[in-house]
Structure formats: structure tokens, C-alpha cells
N, C-alpha and C positions, 0 to 999 in steps of 0.2 A: 499447657500441653493439650493438643487438639485430639478429639475422638475421631478416628478414621473408620470406625465400625459402620457397616451398612445396615440400616433397619431391616428386620425380618419381614419378608413379604408374607402376608396372610394368605393361605391356601384358599382357593375358591370353592372348596368342597362344602356343601350345604347340607350333607348327610341324606340326600336323595340319590342313593347310589344304584343306578339301574341303567344298564347299556342299551342304547337302541340297536337293534340288529342291522337296520338298513343303513343307518348314518356312522355307526360305529362310536357315537358320543353318548356320554352320560347325560341323562335326562335332567340332572341336577346341576352340574357344573360346566357341561358342554366340552369336557376334555374327552380325548380319546384314551383307551386303555394305556397306550404307550406313554401319553402325556402325563396320566396319573402316576404310573410307575416312576417316571423320571422326576416328578416335581422336587423330592427332596434333594436330588443331586444336581438340581440346576443352580446356577448363579442367580442373584438378586435380578440382574438385568434381564436374563433370559425368562425369569418368572414373570418380571413386569410386561415383557413383550408378549408373553403368552396371555396374560390377563387382557391386554388390548384385543388379541385375536379372539379369545372367548366372547368379549362384550360384542364384537362384529357377528360373530356366529348366532349368539343369542338374538341380536337385532335382525339378522336375516331369516331367523327361524319363525319369526312373528310376520314377515312380508306376506 
């Protein structure tokens, strides 16, 4: 019998919850408030896609 369950995707929250007023993103995880609210209702694929976007946002913020 195969196990078809998808592994849970770890939340990107690092406990630094402070929203930047100009960008609308959290200083800790780079998500918007809407993305933070939606995280637990997203499927694993959508969560993984968002994590890729967050890495890009973080990289762009250091340029």
C-alpha cells in the first residue's frame, strides 16, 4: 500500500512579525498580510510556489 499523503510545508514565519508600511510585506518572512492569512488554506503546491516567490523577494530586497 502506497502513502499518497503530501508532506506538510513548513511555514516561512520566523517570529519577526512586523509589517513594512511601504511594501506591505512582513520584515521577517516577506509575505503580505493576505498571504499570511491564506497560508493555512493553501494547498502544498501553492505554499511551495509562494516560498519560491518569497526567496525572490528577499533576494531583491538586498540588491
